[in-house]
N, C-alpha and C positions, 0 to 999 in steps of 0.2 A: 168134598171135591178135588178134579184131579190137580196136578200139580198146575197145570197150564193156565188153567179158570183163573185163578187169582193175577197173575198175567196179564190174562184176555181186560179181565176188567178193568182193572187201573189203566190199561195203554186206553177201555173204552169211554173213560171218569178225563184222561187227559185230552183226548180228542173233544170230547162234548163240552171242557172246560176254556179249550184257546177257541172255540166256535163263537164262545158267549162273549170273549173278550173284547174289549171296545178300542176303536183305533186312537191314537195319539192324536190330541189336536194340534200339534205342528206339522203334519202333515199339507205337504203341497202339492199341486197336478205336475207333471211333466212339462216340460216347454213345449210348444207346438216346435214339430220339426219344420226347418228351413228348407224348401222347392230347390232342387236340384239347378246346380249351374244351368247358363243356355248356352254356353260352348259345347255341349255334348252332344255327339249328334248318335240316333238311335241302331246307326248299323254302321257298318266300318264296310265299303264299297271294296275295298281293295284283298279283300280274303275272299279268295274263292272256294263256291262249293263244290264238294263232289257230283259228279253227273252218273248218275245208275241207269243202265238199261237193264230190262226185265228181259229174257228170254226161257218162254217157256219150250220145253223140249220133252219126247217123248217118257224120260225117265223120271223127268222132273222139271226144277226151276231152278235157274242158274241166273242170279242178280251180277255184275260187272260194273264197278267203284273205279270212276276215274279221275283226276286232278290235271287239269293240263295236258289231256287227251293221253296223260300215263295211265296204266292199268294198274292197281295197286293193291284189290282187296275181289277175291270173289266168295258170294255166297249161293251156296248150292243146298236145297232143299229136295231132297229125293222124295217120291211120291211117299214111300216106307221106308220110316225113321227120322232122326234127327238130324234137322239142319247142321251144317258145318261150311267151315271158312279155309278159303286161302289165301294166304297174305303175303304177298314180297314185302317184306321187312325189311330190307335192307338196300332195297332199289337197282338188284341185280338180276330180276328177270327169272330167277327162279322162287318158286312157292313151297310156304311151307304150312302144314295141316294146321289149323288151331279149331278147336270143339270145345262149344261152351261147355261139356261136362267136362274138360281138362282142369283138373285143380292146381298146375303149375303156376306159379307166380311170373306174371313178367313185369319188364320196367316200360314205361310207356315210353313211347320215343314218337312222337313228335314232329316234325320237318317246320323248323321254326323260322328259316328264311331260304331263299334259293338265290343263287349268283348267275 
């Protein structure tokens, strides 16, 4: 026999023995899950969704993402090649390139609130 054969046989025997074991008599079913509270709303109307404008141009497609009328991201999909993003990450109007193939780690930066 090979050296791995006894290990394989003992593992197979252990699995078969544990499959034949009976459940203990003191097992109780889980209690029913209570329904959610009635005061939870399914959607918050105060959160603005982004407005997306899609333009088809001769060299590809441009998707413009806006919140409150302010342009914050462009997704450019050329006819040949991989799509890439131009993002205004700090709100100064200057767009930086972000590529899906970029492996650089970035800290998430969400706008929590504006005054």
